[in-house]
N, C-alpha and C positions, 0 to 999 in steps of 0.2 A: 504494500500500500504506500509506504514512504517513497519507494522508487517511482511509482506512478505520479505522485504529487511533485516530485523533483523534476521529472521530465516535463510536466505541464508548465511549471514555473519557468523552465529554461526556454520553452518555445513560445510562450505567450508574451510576445513583445508588442509594444504599442508605438504609434507614430512618433510620440515624444522621445523615444529612444534613439531615433535616427540622428546622425550628425548633421551639422549645417551643410557640409559638402554634399551629402546625399540628398537632403531636402532641396537645396538649390538646383542640383542637376535634375531632380525629378520635376521641379517647378518649371524649368525651361521646356521640358517635354510636354507639359500640360498647358503652357501659355499659348494656346491656339484656339481658333474658333470651331473648326470642324470636329475635332475629337480632343477635347481638353477639359479644363477645370469646370466649365459649366455643365458638361455632360456628367462629370464625376459628382458634382454637387447633387444632381438629380438622382444619381445611382445610390449615393450613401443615404438619401432620405428614406430608403426602405426601412431603416431603423429610426424611429421618431427622435431619439436623442441626438442624432447627427443631422437632422433636418435644419437647414439654414433659412432664416426669415428673409423677407425682401430687403430689409435694411442691411442685413449682414452680407447678402449678395451684392448689394449696391456698394458697400464698403470695399468688398473685394475688387469690384470692377474699377473703382477709382484709383486703385493701386497702380494701374497702368499709366497714370499721369505723372508719377514720380520717376525720375531717371533710373533709380535702382529698385523701383517697385515691381511687384509681381502678383497678379490676382491669384494665381495658383498657390503661391507661397502663403498668402493670407488665408486661403481655404485650408491648406494643410495645418496651419497654426490653429485654426478653429477646431479641426479634428483632433489635434494633439491635446488641446485644452479639455476635450471631452473624452480623453483616454480611448480613442479609436485604436483597435488592434491592427497590426500589420496584416493579419490573416484576412480581416474584413476589407481592408484597403485593397489588397490583392484581388479579392473577390469582386469588388466594384470595378477595378480596372479591367478585369476580364469581361465584366458585364458590358462595359462601353467599348470593348474590343480595342484597347490601346496596347498593342503588342509590344511596342518598344518599352513602355513604362513597366509592363508586366515582367518582361525579360530582365530589365535592369534591377527592379526591386527584388525579384526572386533570387538573383545571384548575390545581391547585396545582403539580403536577410540571411542567406546561407552562411555568410562569412561574418556577420555582425555580432559583436560581443558588447554588452552594456551592463555596467554595474547597477544593480537594483537596490542592494542593501549595502551601505558603507559601514566599515568598522568604526566604532566610537571610542574615544579615549576613556579610560577607567582608572580608578584608584582603589586599592584594597590593602588590608593589613597583611603582614607576613603570615603565611600559612593559609591565607584565604583562597578564594577561587575567582578567576577572571575568565570570561568567555568573549572572544572577539569574533564577530560574524561578518562575513562578506559573501554576498550572493550576486550572481550575474545571470542575465538572460542572453540566449544565443543558441547556436546549433547544439545538438546533442553531443555529449562527450567532452564537456568543458573540464579543464584541469586547473586545480588551485595550488598555489605555493606561497607560503607565508615567509616573510623576512623580518628579522630584527636588525634595523639599521641596514648594513650591506650583507649581512650573513643570513643564509638560509636557516629556517627553523627546522631542525632535524628530528624533532619529536614525532611520535606516531601520528598525531593529528595535524602536523604541519602542512599537509597537502589535502586538507578537507575544507569545506566552507566555514567550519567553526574551529577556531583555535582555542583549546582549553588549557589554561595555565593553572595547575593545581598539584600540590600545594604551592602557593606563590612564594618565591624566594627573591632575595636582592638581585640575583642574576637575571631575573625576568623583566626588570623595569627597563624602559627604553621606548623607542618608536618602532611601531610595527606597520607593515604594508603587505598587501596580498596581490599577487600576480595571477590573473586569470587568462588562460590561453587555450587556443584550439588550433593545433598544428603550429604554423609559424606566426599566426596572429595572436597578439596578447594585449592586455590592458591592465593598468595598475589601479588599485583602489586609492582612496585618500589615506594619509597617515593617521595612526591612532596611537596615543601615548599611554603607556601603563606606568603608574607611579605607586610606590609604597608609602603608606602613611602609618603613623603610630595609632594606637587605640584612641588617643586624645584628638586625633584628626590632623596633627601637624605632619607635614611632609618633610622627608629628609632633603638635604641639599643635593640638588642634581641639576645638571646643565640643561638649559632650554635650547641649546643649539643642536641642530641635527648632526652636524659634522664636528666631532671633537677636534680641537686644535685649529678650526677654521674660523676666520673672523666673520664671514658672511654666510657661508654655506652655498654661495652662488658666485661663479667666477666666469667672466667673459674671456674667452680665449682668442677671439678674432674680432677686431673692431672694424666698423665700416669706414671706408676711406673716401676722402674728398675726390671729386671728379670734375672734369670739364669736358662736356660733350656738345655736339652740334644738334640743331633741330632735325628730327627725323631719325637720329641714332637711337640705340637702345641704352638703357641705364640699368646697372646691376649693383646693388649694395648688399653686403653680407655681414651678418653678425652671428657669432657662434658662442655658446656658453656651455659650461659643465655644471650640472646640478642634479640633485636627486631630492624630491621627485623631478622628473624631466622639466626643463625650462619651457616657458611659453614666451611668445614674442609679440610685440605690438609697435608698429612704426608710427612716427610722428613727422609731419612736414610743417615747418615753421610753427611748431608747438601745437599743431592741430592733429588729433588722432586720425589715422587712415584706417577705417573700419575693415576694408577689404584686404589689408596686408597684415597677416598675423603669422607669418613664417619667418625663419631666419634669413631667407633670401628675398630681397625686395627687388622686383624687376618691372621696368616699363619698356615696352617694345618700341614705342615711337614717342620720343619726348618732344615737348613744345616749351615755349618760354614760361608757361604756367607752372612747369615743374622745377624751376630754379628755386634755390633757397637752402635752408638748413634741414638736415635729416638726423633724427636720433631714434634709437630703438630701446624700448623698455623691455627688460628681461625679468621674468618673475616666475615663482612657483608658489606652492601653498604657504611657504614660510618666509620667503625673502623676495626682495625686489632690488634691482639695480638698473642703471642707465648706461648706455654706450656713449662713446665720444661723439661729438657733433661732426657730421660730414657735410661740408659745403658742396653744393652742386651748381655749377655755372653752365648756362646754355648759350652757345654762340650761334652765328648764322649757319645755315645748312652748307655742307661741304660740296664743292663742285670738282669732280675728278676728271671729267672728260671734256670740259669746255675748251673751246678753241678761240682765242682772242685775236682780233684783227685790228690793226691800226689803219685808219683811212686818212690819207693826206690829200686834201683838196686844194690844188693849186689853181692858177688862173685858167689852165686848160681843163680843170675838173677831172684830172686823172686820179685813179685810185691805186695806192700801193699797199699790197697786202703782205703783212708779216705775221705768219702763223707762229704762235708761241707754244703750241703743243700739237698733238696728233690731229688727225682729221676729226672734224666735228662741226657743230652748228655754231655760227658766229652769234654770240648772245648780244652784241652791241649794234648789229645791223638789222634793220627791219627786213623781214622776209617778204618776198613778193607773194601775194596771195589774192585769191578771188573772194568776194563777199561770201560769207557762209550762207548756206541755204536757210530759208526761213524755218524756225523751229517753234513749235507750239509748246509752251511751258504749262505746267499744272501745279496745283497745290494739293497737299495731302489733307488740308482743311484750311478754313479761313475764319479767324476770330478777331474781334475788335472790342476794345474797352474805350468807352466814351464818358468823359467826366466833364460836367459843367458846374462851376462854382459861381454863385450869384450873391447869396445872402451872407456876406462876410460880417464878422462880429466887430472887427477893428479896422476895416478898410471900406472904401466906397463900394456900395452895392452896385451890381451890374444888372442889365436887363436882357441882353441877347443870348446868353448861354442856353437858356431853356429851349428856345426855338432852334438854335444852332445844333444842339445835341439831338433834338427830336428829328430834325430834317435829315441830318447825316445818318442817323440810325436807319431811317426808312430807305435811303439810297443804298447803304451798305447791304441791307437785307435783300434788296433786289439783286445784288451780286453774290448772294448765298453766304454772306458773312454771318457768323453767330455773334450777336451784338449784346453786350451788357452796357446799359445806359444808366448813369447815376448822376444825381443832382446833389449839390451842397454837402460835400464830404469834409470831415475834419481830418486831422493828421493821421490818427489811427485808422480811420476808415479808408483813407486813400492808400495808406500802406498795405492794409489787408486786401483791398480791391486789386491792387497791382500784383500782390502775391497770388491771389486766386486766378488772375489773368494769366500769369506765367505758368500756372498748372495746366492751362488749356493748350499750351504750346508744345510742339514736338517737332521731330525732324520733318522738314518740308512744308510746315504750316506757314501760312501768311499771317503775320501778326500786325495789327494796326492799333496805335494808341492816339486818341484825340483828346486834347484838353482845351477848354475854354474857361478863362478866368484870369485872375491876377497872376503875374509871374515876373521874373527878371532874369538877367544873364550876367554872370561874373566869370571872367577869365576863361571864356569859352564853354562854360557849363550852364545849362538852362535849368531853372528851378520853378516848379509849380507850387502855388501857394494854396493851402487848405483854408477853409472858412474860419478856423479858430486861431490862425497865426497872429501873433502880437503885431502891433503897429510897427515896431522897430525889429522886424524879424530878421533872422540870419539863416544860413544854410541848414543849421540844425533843426529848424522848424519846417523844412521843406523837403520835397521829393526831387532828387537830382535825376534829370532825364537820362543823362549819360550812364548812370548806374543801372537804370532799367534796361538800357540797351545791352550792357554787359551781361545781365541776366538772360535776356532774350537770346543772345548768341550762344549761351550754354545749351540751349535747346536745339541747336542746329536748324533753326527756322529757315524757310525758303525765301522769305521776304520780311524785312522789318521796316515799317512805315510809321513815322511820327509826324503828326499834324498838330502844331502848337499855335493856338489862336490866343496869343498873350503878348504882352509887351516884353521888350528885351533891353530895357534901360538898366544901367548899372545900379546896384543897391549900395548906397553909401554906408549902410549899417553893417555890411558884411565884408570883413577883410580876410576871411579864411579862404585859402586856395584849396578847393576840394580836388583831390586826385582820384578819379574813378579807377577801377581795375583795368588792366590792359585789354584792349579790344583785339579780336581776332580779325584776320584779313579774310572777310567773307564775301565781299563784293555784292552785298544784297541789302544795303542800308540806304534809306531815303528820309531826309528831314525836310519837311515843308513848314517854313516859318511864316506866320501871317505878316510879319514885318521884318525890317532889317535890324542889324545890331545897333544898340543904343537908340532905338526908336520905339514909338508907341503904336499900339493897335487900336482900332476904333470900331464902334458899333453904330448901326443906323437906328436912330430913335424914331419909333412909330407910335401911333396912338394905341394900337392893340398889341402886336407882337413885334419885337425888335430883332434885327439880324446883325451879326458881325460882318464887317466888310469882307473878310476872308471867305466865309461860308457863302456870302451872297454871290461870289464869283465861282467858288469851288463847286457848288451844287450844279452848275451848268455843264461841268466838264468831267466830274468824277466818275461817271458811268461810261465814259468813252473807252473803247477797246484799243487803248494805246499803252505803250510803256509808261510806267508811273511818272518818270521824269519828263517825258514828252507832254503828258497831261498837265503836270504842274507848270511847265514852261508856258503852255497856252493860257493857264489861269493867270500867270504873271503878266503876259501880254495884254490880257483883257483888263486887268487892274491898271496897267500903265496907260491904257487909252481912256480911262475914266477921269473926268475933270476933278471930281472931288477927292480922289486918292492920289493924283499926280503930285509928287513932291512932298507927300505926307506919309503915305504907307505903301510899301512895295514888297511883294512876296519875295522871300529869299529861299533858295533851295540848296541843300548840300547832299551829295549822293556819291556813292561809289558803285552804283548798280551797273553791272557789266552785261546782264542778260535782258532780253526784252520781256520783262515780267510786268504784268498788268493786274490791276485789281479785279478785272473781269475774267481772269484765267479760271478754267474749269477745275473742279475738285475731283481727284482720283484717289480713292482710299485703299487700293489693293495692297499698297506697300506697308500699311500700318493699320489694318482694320481693327485690331484689338484696341489700339490707342484711340482710334476714331470713335469707336463705340463708347469708350470711357469719357471722351470729351463731350460727346452728345449727352451722356448721362449727367456729367457735371454741370453742363450748361442748362439742361432741362430742370435740374434741381432748383436753380436760382430763378426760374421763370414759370413756376407753377402757381396759378391763381386758385383760390378756393372755388369749389363748385357752387352753383346756385343753390340757395336754400329756400325751402317753403315752410313757413311757420303757421301753425294752426292755433288761434286764440280761443279762449273759452266762449267769447261772444259769437263765434262762428265766422270770424274774418280770417281770410288767408292772405298772408304777406309773402312776397317774393323778395329775396336778397340777391342782387346781382353784383358782379365784380368785373372791373376793367382796369387794365394797366396803362398808365400814361408813360411811365419809365420803369426801369427795373426796381426802383425804390419808391415809386409814387403810384398809389392805387385809388380808384374811385369806387365807392360803394353806393348803389342805388336801391331804394325801396319802392315797391309797387303793391298796391292793393289789388289782388286778383279776384277776390270774391268777398262779398259782404251781404248779410241778411237785409231784407227789404225794409225792416223797421229801423235800420241805422241810416241816418240822413247825411252824416258827415264822418269822414274817417281819414286818418293819416298815420303813417308809421315813421317815427323819427328815431335817429340813432343818438346814443349818449353813453357816458361812462367809459370813454376810451382810456387805455393805459397811458401813463405819462411818458413812456418811451417814445411814442410816435408823435409827430408834429401835426396837430389838428387845430385849425383856426376856428374857434367856436362861433365866430361871427358869420362864417360862411358854411356852416354845416346845415344839412337838411334844406338845401335850396332847390327851387323849382327848375332851374336851368344849370347846365354845366358851367357856363360863364360866371354866374353868380356864385357857384361853388369854388371858383378859382381855377378851373381847368380851361385854359385857352386853346388846347390842342386837340382834345377829344370833341367830337360832335355827336349830337343826340341820335342822328340817323344811323350811326354805326353801331349802336347798342341793340341788343335783342328787343324786339317788339317796341320800337320807339313811339308807337302811337299810344301806348299806355302811360298815363301820367306817373311821374316818378319824382322822388326827392333824392338829391345828390349830396354826397359828402366826400371830400378829398383828403386822403391820408398821405403825408409826406414822411420822409426820413425813416422808412421801414427798416433800414439797415441797423437802426438802434433798438429794434424790438428784441428784448431779452427772453421773452417767453411767448407762449401762444397768444394770438390776438383775440381778446375777449371784449365784448361790448354789450350794451343793452339796447334792445328794440322796444321802444315805448309806443304803444298803440293808443292814440287819442280818438275817441268816437263819441257821437251824440245820438240818442234815440229820438224818434220823431215826436214822442209825447213827453220829452224831458228837455229842460233847458241846461241842466248841468252836464258838463263834459265828464266822461268816464275814461279811466286809464287802465291799461293792462301792460305788464312788463315781462319780457323774456330775455334771459341772458344767452348770448350766442358766442361760441368759440369756433374759430375757423382755422386754427393751426397757425403756422408761420408762413405767410404768403411771400412770393417772389424772393427777392435777395435776402430777406431776413433769415432764411435758412442757413446762410453762410456765416452768420455771427461776425460780421466785419468789425464790430466793436471790440473783439477780443484780439490781444496781441498775437502775432504769428511768431513761431520759433525763430530765435536769432540765427543769423547766418554769418559765418566767419568772413571777414572782409580782407581785402588785399592789404599787405603791409604798407603799401603806399597810400592807402585811403584813410582819410580822417574819420570816416564813418562807413557803415555798411548800408546796402540797399534797404535792409530791414529796419534801419534807423533813418528812414528817408528824411531828406531835407525839404523843408518847405519855406520858401522865402517870401519876403514881403511882397504883397501885391501892389497894385498900383492904384492910385487914387483917380477917380473920375472927377473931372472939373465940369460943373454944369452951369457956370456963370455965362452971361451973354458974351463976354469977351473971349470965351474959349469954345464957342460953338461955331460950326461952319454951316452957312446956308447951302442947301443942296442945289447945285446948278447942273448936275449931270442928267443923264437920260432917266426917264421914268421906268419903273419896273414893268416888265411884260409878264405874261402868264407864267413864263419859266421862272420868274422870281418868287413864285408862290411858295408857301412853306413846305409843300410836298410836291415834287415835280411829277410824280406818277402815282397819285394817291390811290387810285382804284386798283392798281396792280400790286400794291404792297399791303399785306396784312401782317402786323408785327407778331412775331412768334410768342411773345410773352403774354398775350392776352387770349381769353376765350372767345372774344368777339373782335371784329375788325376795329383797329385803332387808327382813325384818320384825323386829319388836322384841317383847321380853317385856313383858307387862303388869306394872307394879309393884304391889306389895301396897298395899291401902288404908292411909291414915293411921290410926293408932290412938292413943288417949290415952297420953300418956307420951313420945311421940316429940317431938323438939324442933326448933326452927329456930335455926340459928346465923347471925348477921348478919355481913356483910362489906362493906367499902367496895369495891363491885364496879364 
């Protein structure tokens, strides 16, 4: 009977027993769509305790957005937490017919040994009894061998799972360890110390050091050496140590741990300038820890071995004299005769955009145009299949978190676009976006540095990086810090479109209803053109230059190293990264889910409908309608009240009969469901600050035909966390190590002082330019574009054309 129990224990291994190496390799096999982790998740659900909820599967899917993330690895971790056996995992892998994973796991399990019961340190009196236990799971026929220090325990039970020391004598005290092996494979338990104590409980004097006569018990025998290599070369650093128990290694680069490098040999096959710096290795075991010497690594330019240099002497007769300095090769200093390359159609693996419009500043002049600019550009980008997150009035933390979430949506080949309308400035070549809570005398520490965001975008190996900055670029006299962003890669896919030139201001068109920024007023006419991004922006600049009102005051400036004909209209092809594409879709969808319509039944017999529409990703309109009421009720209305303090609700404009009275300039009634039914509208702003589910009260006011007094009924309604509130942008994101040359990291974004708008008559310009045509309307193709973030079409009113006498107020935006 005892033998049967032992065999069951040895073979009953669980997923948590597998090493990181095995789990990572198995995860790579399962990270695919056709036969992967999703199919495995369905298979394991045959046992209820392994069934994953929708939120858990969503969490697994989102792991694909992280550079080192793995949905399959997350699923295996959940199975490990629930003590899923390897036998059941193999059964499910066979069920989904994943032959590669079955074969790998079968061979791995056959050789795997895992300590399940570790020996524990004990103390006893002379003549007493001590039992040290070590048990392991693995293939049948495991062998045990106990050691005291470096010496084998030769007693009869020294090769069994239980080492019994009885009667206990002074010679027995010391450190014990057990080796478990199966053939050539072996594993050691942790150390356990046996001590003798007197009957009073005091322990005799004994050394706590594992190695008698050794200062540390851990000795580095080979130090890593400093190296100078060229870009593209390989780098190998080695650190060796003698220790018992065996030493473990952990490498550090510029004092930052490198989680993926935990062996004595550290190797990079293709180095870049990002790998330069100082390297050290931490060596440790159960009892001791020590550090290697510091090894400096310098990275030089790439080596050229076969280049052939040619001197060209151009005299009056334009003769060329060639002097070859090496063997035959291509002359790197002469342009090669070539024909124009054939036209190539580029594509994106996905297209995502973050649009931020800041207007209601706490310590700076408030702006008018960003709300219309963001809304209009949102609609135009959606027509080109961009996934758009549009946000209004963000503070420092919210801007920081929003950019971090935006970066999660980026991946290899993705087109990323960032648009900002608000106050800003430029110092020493760096552009800073100002949040609404920045102090009046703000500096870079209060702001988001655009160049730092670009550095983070490049880490994602994006296909195109576009920045459209609709803000002023004046120097900030309060900020003397020279911010040094991390090094940029040479990617030839960066485009900056500045609304104005260096040390100049950007302007907005003042209108009676909806204002527009000058930049967007011209950009919206060109942005959907099927042209290279730089060509499109050049045409926008030419249009602005022909406008009387902007000439000499505001001129678009473009900076770009875009070498390919990439356009914002390029098609999306997802075949190269379908798993990441699915995860991005999911991440985006989470931030754009509206509550479903609700139907409330009141005791008086009245039925009330609650409807929801999104104006922006963080602005929502709630409307109430009376769908049914008894004949004896002559008047009836449903009003909303008791909103949480987290969201921004103007009580003066709640429960209004029109969207305009409710403060919504961009939604129109005809675009909501059943517009013919009378409704009351309430507009909720700043949903990104909602810390818990949105709960409010519906208060029904009604009067019976035979009564003069009004009657009220109330119902509390909870609609979850709508739109972007699910992302908890108010929470700080994990810090990110910054470059040694940077005074701050992207995660401590800088937001600089905005600019002040001067509205006096001496600082306004009469509009002498052309009047707006229909293409200047707030939405150029309204009927063709239905925002993805709403349950109902989200359309906007056409602003009235500009007329003479209207003015432009300028602002350091």
